[in-house]
C-alpha positions as CSV (number, residue, x, y, z in Angstrom):
1,H,-31.5,-18.0,47.1
2,Q,-33.7,-17.1,44.2
3,S,-33.8,-19.5,41.3
4,M,-32.6,-18.2,37.9
5,K,-36.2,-18.5,36.6
6,D,-37.5,-16.3,39.4
7,Y,-34.8,-13.7,38.9
8,I,-35.5,-13.5,35.1
9,S,-39.2,-13.3,35.8
10,K,-38.8,-10.4,38.2
11,Y,-36.3,-8.6,35.9
12,L,-38.7,-8.9,32.9
13,K,-41.6,-7.6,35.0
14,K,-39.5,-4.5,35.9
15,V,-38.6,-4.0,32.2
16,F,-42.2,-4.3,31.0
17,D,-43.4,-2.0,33.8
18,L,-40.8,0.6,32.7
19,I,-41.9,0.2,29.1
20,R,-45.5,0.7,30.0
21,K,-44.7,3.8,32.0
22,N,-42.5,5.4,29.3
23,Q,-44.2,4.3,26.1
24,K,-43.1,7.2,24.0
25,L,-39.5,6.9,25.0
26,S,-39.6,3.1,24.5
27,M,-41.0,3.6,21.0
28,I,-38.3,6.1,20.2
29,I,-35.6,3.7,21.4
30,V,-37.1,0.8,19.4
31,I,-37.2,3.0,16.3
32,I,-33.5,4.1,16.8
33,I,-32.4,0.5,17.3
34,L,-34.3,-0.6,14.1
35,L,-32.8,2.3,12.1
36,C,-29.3,1.4,13.3
37,I,-29.8,-2.2,12.3
38,M,-31.2,-1.3,8.9
39,Y,-28.6,1.3,8.1
40,F,-25.6,-0.3,9.9
41,S,-23.3,-0.1,6.9
42,I,-24.1,3.6,6.3
43,I,-23.6,4.4,10.0
44,K,-20.3,2.4,10.0
45,N,-19.1,4.3,7.0
46,V,-20.0,7.7,8.4
47,L,-18.2,6.8,11.6
48,I,-15.1,5.8,9.6
49,L,-15.1,9.1,7.8
50,I,-15.5,11.0,11.1
51,L,-12.6,9.0,12.6
52,L,-10.4,9.8,9.5
53,V,-11.2,13.6,9.7
54,F,-10.7,13.6,13.5
55,L,-7.3,11.9,13.2
56,S,-6.3,14.4,10.6
57,A,-7.6,17.4,12.5
58,I,-5.6,16.6,15.6
59,S,-2.5,15.3,13.8
60,K,-0.9,18.8,13.4
61,L,-1.5,20.0,17.0
62,Y,2.3,19.5,17.6
63,H,2.8,22.6,15.4
64,R,1.4,24.7,18.3
65,L,4.2,23.4,20.6
66,F,7.1,24.0,18.4
67,K,7.6,25.6,15.0
68,N,8.9,23.2,12.4
69,Y,8.3,22.2,8.8
70,L,7.7,18.5,9.3
71,G,5.0,16.8,7.2
72,I,3.7,14.5,9.9
73,D,-0.1,14.3,9.6
74,F,-2.9,12.0,8.6
75,V,-4.4,14.3,5.9
76,L,-3.1,12.4,2.8
77,F,-3.8,9.0,4.4
78,S,-7.4,10.1,5.1
79,C,-7.9,11.4,1.6
80,V,-6.6,8.3,0.0
81,A,-8.5,6.0,2.4
82,A,-11.8,7.8,1.8
83,S,-11.2,7.8,-2.0
84,F,-10.3,4.1,-2.0
85,M,-13.4,3.1,0.1
86,F,-16.0,5.6,-1.1
87,G,-14.9,7.2,-4.3
88,W,-13.1,10.3,-5.4
89,K,-15.8,12.8,-4.4
90,V,-15.9,11.6,-0.8
91,G,-12.1,11.4,-0.7
92,M,-11.7,15.0,-1.9
93,I,-14.2,16.3,0.6
94,V,-12.6,14.3,3.4
95,G,-9.1,15.5,2.3
96,W,-10.2,19.1,2.2
97,I,-12.0,19.1,5.6
98,S,-9.1,17.2,7.1
99,L,-6.5,19.6,5.8
100,I,-8.4,22.8,6.8
101,L,-9.1,21.5,10.3
102,A,-5.5,20.2,10.7
103,D,-4.0,23.4,9.6
104,Y,-6.4,25.4,11.7
105,F,-5.8,23.5,14.9
106,G,-2.1,23.4,14.2
107,N,-2.0,27.2,13.6
108,R,-0.7,26.4,10.0
109,L,-3.6,27.7,7.9
110,S,-1.7,29.8,5.2
111,H,-1.3,30.4,1.5
112,T,0.6,27.1,1.3
113,S,-2.5,25.3,2.4
114,L,-3.9,26.1,-1.1
115,I,-1.2,23.9,-2.7
116,S,-2.3,21.0,-0.6
117,L,-6.0,21.6,-1.3
118,I,-5.2,21.6,-5.1
119,T,-3.0,18.5,-4.8
120,L,-5.6,16.6,-2.8
121,V,-8.1,17.0,-5.7
122,I,-5.6,15.1,-7.9
123,I,-4.8,12.6,-5.2
124,S,-8.5,11.8,-4.7
125,F,-8.7,10.4,-8.2
126,I,-5.7,8.0,-7.9
127,P,-7.4,5.1,-6.0
128,N,-10.0,5.0,-8.7
129,I,-7.5,5.2,-11.6
130,I,-5.1,2.6,-10.2
131,T,-7.2,-0.6,-10.1
132,G,-6.2,-4.1,-9.1
133,Q,-3.6,-2.9,-6.6
134,T,-3.4,-3.1,-2.8
135,F,-4.3,-0.1,-0.7
136,F,-0.6,0.0,0.4
137,V,0.6,0.4,-3.2
138,I,-2.1,3.0,-4.0
139,G,-1.1,4.9,-0.9
140,I,2.6,4.9,-1.8
141,V,1.9,6.0,-5.4
142,S,-0.4,8.7,-4.1
143,T,2.2,9.9,-1.6
144,F,4.9,10.0,-4.4
145,I,2.6,11.9,-6.7
146,F,1.7,14.4,-4.0
147,E,5.4,15.1,-3.4
148,V,6.1,15.5,-7.1
149,I,3.2,17.9,-7.6
150,A,3.7,19.9,-4.3
151,A,7.5,20.5,-4.6
152,P,7.4,22.8,-7.6
153,L,4.3,24.5,-6.4
154,Y,5.9,25.3,-3.0
155,M,8.9,26.7,-4.9
156,L,6.6,28.9,-7.1
157,M,5.0,30.2,-3.9
158,G,8.5,31.3,-2.6
159,S,9.1,28.6,0.1
160,D,12.7,28.0,1.0
161,V,14.2,24.8,-0.6
162,P,15.5,23.4,2.7
163,K,12.0,23.8,4.3
164,I,10.5,22.1,1.2
165,I,12.9,19.2,1.4
166,T,12.3,18.8,5.2
167,F,8.5,18.8,4.7
168,L,8.4,16.5,1.7
169,S,10.9,14.0,3.0
170,S,9.3,13.8,6.4
171,H,5.8,13.7,4.8
172,F,6.9,10.8,2.5
173,L,8.5,8.9,5.3
174,F,5.6,9.3,7.7
175,N,3.1,8.3,5.0
176,L,5.2,5.3,4.1
177,I,5.1,4.2,7.7
178,I,1.3,4.7,8.2
179,F,0.4,3.1,4.9
180,M,2.6,0.1,5.8
181,N,1.0,-0.2,9.3
182,L,-2.6,0.8,8.6
183,S,-3.2,-0.7,5.1
184,N,-4.6,-3.9,6.5
185,F,-7.5,-2.0,8.1
186,I,-8.6,-0.3,4.8
187,I,-10.9,-2.3,2.5
188,R,-13.2,-1.5,-0.4
């Protein structure tokens, strides 16, 4: 049996031989590791934003399977979370990208998407206006404001009232559930 010291010695020799043979690659790896360490918080934030957009983008795929008017998606949550953590500009951009991708992948990109795009601009300001509240409270207030603004706009666009009621009630209920369950993961 080899002793632990001999094993480590042989392993380190192999590593250093590999580094000597691939100096350019080794230097690139070291630089990437150093950059990741130096910019960890920025990288983490970008990954959070990508995750929010991804969740939103796939959240309306169920529309491809069956036609309905349910408001079950992560778009509003993503907009509010990004605004809460990174400010209204980032929140608005995340909200818009999330909505466009979600509607595109769910085959729902239409004139009514414009209503949500306009409303998401307003919603992106709310986490910065309501200060001193928990993310959960801000999320519920944002959801309520979204519903209040969207309802008359959908009516002006000619949507049927039963479809509007179905969408807004399911949208509010779904967002209530996700804000209740995911609020602990969102911090400033």
